[in-house]
ROGUPA-869964 format. One record per residue (C-alpha): residue number from 1; x, y, z. Coordinates in Angstrom, 1 decimal, decimal comma. Layout:
<rs>
R    nr        u        v        w
R   NUM        X        Y        Z
...
</rs>
This chain:
<rs>
R    nr        u        v        w
R     1     -7,2      0,2     -9,6
R     2     -4,2      1,3     -7,8
R     3     -4,7      3,9     -5,4
R     4     -1,7      6,6     -5,1
R     5     -0,6      5,3     -8,3
R     6      1,2      8,2    -10,4
R     7      5,2      8,0     -8,5
R     8      7,1      5,3     -7,1
R     9      5,2      2,8     -5,7
R    10      2,2      2,9     -6,9
R    11      3,5      4,0    -10,8
R    12      5,4      0,3    -10,4
R    13      2,7     -1,5     -9,1
R    14      0,6      0,3    -12,7
R    15      3,2     -0,2    -14,9
R    16      3,8     -4,2    -13,3
R    17     -0,1     -4,9    -13,9
R    18     -0,1     -3,9    -17,4
R    19      3,0     -5,7    -18,3
R    20      0,5     -8,7    -16,5
R    21     -2,3     -8,0    -18,8
R    22     -4,6     -6,3    -16,8
R    23     -5,6     -2,3    -17,1
R    24     -4,8      0,2    -14,4
R    25     -7,4      2,4    -13,0
R    26     -5,2      5,3    -11,5
R    27     -6,4      7,5     -8,5
R    28     -3,7     10,2     -7,7
R    29     -4,0     14,0     -6,8
R    30     -2,1     14,4    -10,2
R    31     -0,9     12,0    -13,3
R    32     -2,6     10,7    -16,1
R    33     -5,8      8,5    -14,5
R    34     -8,4      9,7    -12,6
R    35     -7,2     12,9    -10,0
R    36     -8,6     13,2     -6,6
R    37     -7,4     14,4     -3,2
R    38     -8,4     10,7     -1,6
R    39     -7,7     12,0      1,5
R    40    -11,2     13,8      1,7
R    41    -14,5     11,6      1,5
R    42    -16,4     13,3     -0,9
R    43    -13,4     13,4     -3,0
R    44    -12,9      9,8     -3,3
R    45    -16,7      8,3     -3,3
R    46    -16,9     10,4     -6,6
R    47    -13,3      9,3     -7,8
R    48    -14,9      5,4     -7,1
R    49    -18,0      6,2     -9,0
R    50    -16,0      7,5    -12,0
R    51    -14,0      4,2    -12,0
R    52    -16,2      1,8    -11,7
R    53    -18,8      3,5    -14,6
R    54    -17,0      0,7    -17,0
R    55    -17,7     -1,6    -14,5
R    56    -17,0     -4,2    -12,4
R    57    -12,8     -3,9    -11,1
R    58    -12,1     -7,5     -9,0
R    59     -8,3     -6,2     -7,7
R    60     -7,4     -3,6     -5,8
R    61     -4,4     -2,1     -4,3
R    62     -4,6      0,6     -1,9
R    63     -1,0      2,4     -2,2
R    64     -1,7      5,9     -1,5
R    65     -0,4      7,4      1,9
R    66      1,2      9,7      4,0
R    67      4,4     10,1      5,9
R    68      3,9     12,8      8,7
R    69      7,3     12,7     10,8
R    70      6,6     13,9     14,6
R    71      8,2     12,8     17,9
R    72      5,6     11,4     19,9
R    73      5,4     14,5     22,2
R    74      5,1     16,2     18,9
R    75      2,7     14,5     17,0
R    76     -0,7     17,0     16,3
R    77     -4,2     15,4     16,4
R    78     -4,2     17,1     13,2
R    79     -1,8     14,7     11,6
R    80     -3,3     11,7     13,6
R    81     -6,4     12,5     11,1
R    82     -4,6     12,8      8,0
R    83     -2,6      9,7      8,3
R    84     -5,4      8,2      9,0
R    85     -7,9      9,3      6,3
R    86     -5,6      8,8      4,0
R    87     -3,7      5,4      4,8
R    88     -6,9      3,4      7,0
R    89    -10,2      5,2      5,9
R    90     -9,2      5,9      2,0
R    91     -7,9      1,6      1,7
R    92    -11,9      0,5      4,0
R    93    -13,5      3,2      1,1
R    94    -12,0      1,8     -1,8
R    95    -12,3     -1,9     -0,8
R    96    -16,0     -1,0      0,1
R    97    -17,5      0,1     -3,3
R    98    -15,0     -2,7     -5,0
R    99    -16,7     -5,6     -2,8
R   100    -19,9     -5,7     -4,8
R   101    -18,3     -6,1     -8,5
R   102    -16,0     -9,2     -6,7
R   103    -19,0    -10,6     -4,6
R   104    -20,8    -11,0     -8,1
R   105    -17,9    -11,8     -9,8
R   106    -16,6    -14,7     -6,8
R   107    -13,1    -13,6     -7,2
R   108    -11,1    -10,6     -5,7
R   109     -7,7    -10,0     -5,0
R   110     -7,1     -6,7     -2,3
R   111     -3,5     -5,6     -1,4
R   112     -3,0     -3,0      1,7
R   113      0,3     -0,9      1,5
R   114      1,5     -1,1      5,0
R   115      5,2     -0,6      6,0
R   116      7,9     -1,9      8,3
R   117      7,3      1,1     10,5
R   118      4,5     -0,7     11,9
R   119      6,5     -2,6     13,9
R   120      7,8      0,6     15,4
R   121     10,3      3,1     14,0
R   122     11,2      6,5     15,8
R   123      9,5     10,1     14,2
R   124      6,7      7,7     13,3
R   125      3,4      7,7     15,5
R   126      1,1      8,5     13,4
R   127      2,2      6,8     10,0
R   128      3,3      3,6     12,3
R   129     -0,5      3,4     14,0
R   130     -2,1      3,6     10,7
R   131      0,0      0,8      9,2
R   132     -0,7     -1,5     11,5
R   133     -4,4     -0,9     11,6
R   134     -4,4     -1,0      8,1
R   135     -3,0     -4,9      8,6
R   136     -5,2     -5,3     11,3
R   137     -8,3     -4,6      8,7
R   138     -5,9     -7,2      5,7
R   139     -6,1    -10,1      8,5
R   140    -10,3     -9,6      9,4
R   141    -11,3     -8,6      5,6
R   142     -9,4    -11,8      4,9
R   143    -11,7    -14,2      6,9
R   144    -14,7    -12,7      6,4
R   145    -14,6    -12,5      2,3
R   146    -12,7    -15,8      1,4
R   147    -15,7    -17,5      1,1
R   148    -16,4    -15,3     -1,5
R   149    -13,1    -16,3     -4,0
R   150    -11,6    -12,8     -2,5
R   151     -8,5    -12,6     -0,7
R   152     -6,9     -9,8      1,0
R   153     -3,0     -9,6      1,6
R   154     -0,6     -7,0      3,2
R   155      2,9     -5,9      1,6
R   156      5,2     -4,0      4,7
R   157      8,2     -2,6      2,4
R   158     11,8     -1,5      3,6
R   159     14,0      1,5      2,7
R   160     12,3      2,4     -1,1
R   161     14,5      3,9     -3,7
R   162     12,0      6,7     -4,5
R   163     12,7     10,2     -5,9
R   164     10,9     10,6     -1,9
R   165     13,7      8,8     -0,8
R   166     16,4      9,9     -2,2
R   167     16,0     13,7     -1,8
R   168     15,8     12,6      2,2
R   169     18,6     10,0      1,6
R   170     21,4     11,3     -0,9
R   171     23,5      8,1     -2,3
R   172     26,8      9,7     -0,8
R   173     25,9     10,7      2,2
R   174     26,6      9,0      5,6
R   175     23,2      8,8      6,5
R   176     22,6      6,2      3,2
R   177     25,2      4,3      3,7
R   178     24,2      3,2      7,4
R   179     20,8      2,7      6,0
R   180     22,1     -0,5      3,0
R   181     25,2     -1,4      5,6
R   182     21,8     -2,2      7,9
R   183     20,1     -4,4      4,8
R   184     21,5     -7,5      4,7
R   185     21,2     -8,0      0,7
R   186     23,4     -5,4      1,1
R   187     21,1     -2,5     -1,5
R   188     18,1     -1,1     -0,7
R   189     14,8     -1,6     -3,0
R   190     13,5     -0,7     -5,7
R   191      9,7      0,4     -6,6
R   192      9,7     -2,8     -8,7
R   193     10,5     -5,1     -6,3
R   194      7,8     -4,3     -3,7
R   195      5,8     -4,4     -7,3
R   196      6,5     -8,2     -8,4
R   197      5,2     -9,0     -4,8
R   198      2,5     -6,9     -5,3
R   199      2,1     -8,8     -9,0
R   200      2,1    -12,6     -6,8
R   201     -0,7    -11,4     -5,1
R   202     -2,8    -10,1     -7,3
R   203     -2,8    -13,6     -9,6
R   204     -5,4    -15,7     -9,7
R   205     -3,3    -18,8     -8,9
R   206     -2,6    -17,4     -5,4
R   207     -6,2    -18,1     -3,6
R   208     -5,1    -19,9     -1,0
R   209     -3,0    -17,5      0,3
R   210     -4,7    -14,8      2,3
R   211     -4,7    -12,4      5,6
R   212     -1,1    -12,4      4,9
R   213      2,1     -9,4      5,9
R   214      5,3    -10,0      3,4
R   215      7,9     -7,5      4,4
R   216      9,6     -6,7      1,2
R   217     13,0     -5,2      3,0
R   218     16,0     -7,4      1,8
R   219     15,7     -9,2      5,0
R   220     15,7     -5,9      7,8
R   221     12,7     -7,6      9,4
R   222     14,7    -10,8     10,5
R   223     14,5    -11,0     14,3
R   224     12,2     -7,9     14,6
R   225      8,7     -9,4     13,2
R   226      7,1    -12,5     14,3
R   227      7,9    -15,9     12,9
</rs>
């Protein structure tokens, strides 16, 4: 199951999962999957009931999220609450809904989509806080759920060339060129780069890897994140 899987990184993850032989169940507010506003807990609950009507789901990608840029002095409580609900509450709600089926199967894979911004980024108080919270939850889930054959890992994307990124960063703008220049591999990432990392964590052969954060950022995190 992939939340926010209608476009961008989520869509690439859904496509990769299907290529890997899985049936992708997508929940988003648009698209051809299950339609729901995941910022609303009740709507999320109904969508989860629909998703699980056909039986247990043992692989979960908590991808949905929202960015609400603002300076520290201007970030509103309403924006913080929205970011918390979509980026954190939804992830926990989805995990708890799928958990009984994973425990019964003695197998589960959870991938939480964090962000490099969890390390700190200007104009991202709400976003950074909630993405850091996802990392904290990932580590706790790894400790608690490992005995059931369930792993929990997180991915921290760097700059990824999605439609949203392209609108905010035209390829020919000086600002975009500066972003590319700051990436050690000298390119912006693609949704497929993230989907490849997700595929690894979802694989049944990855059962000895849990509680980890993989920064898929072209090397931007080197010298920033702890060893």
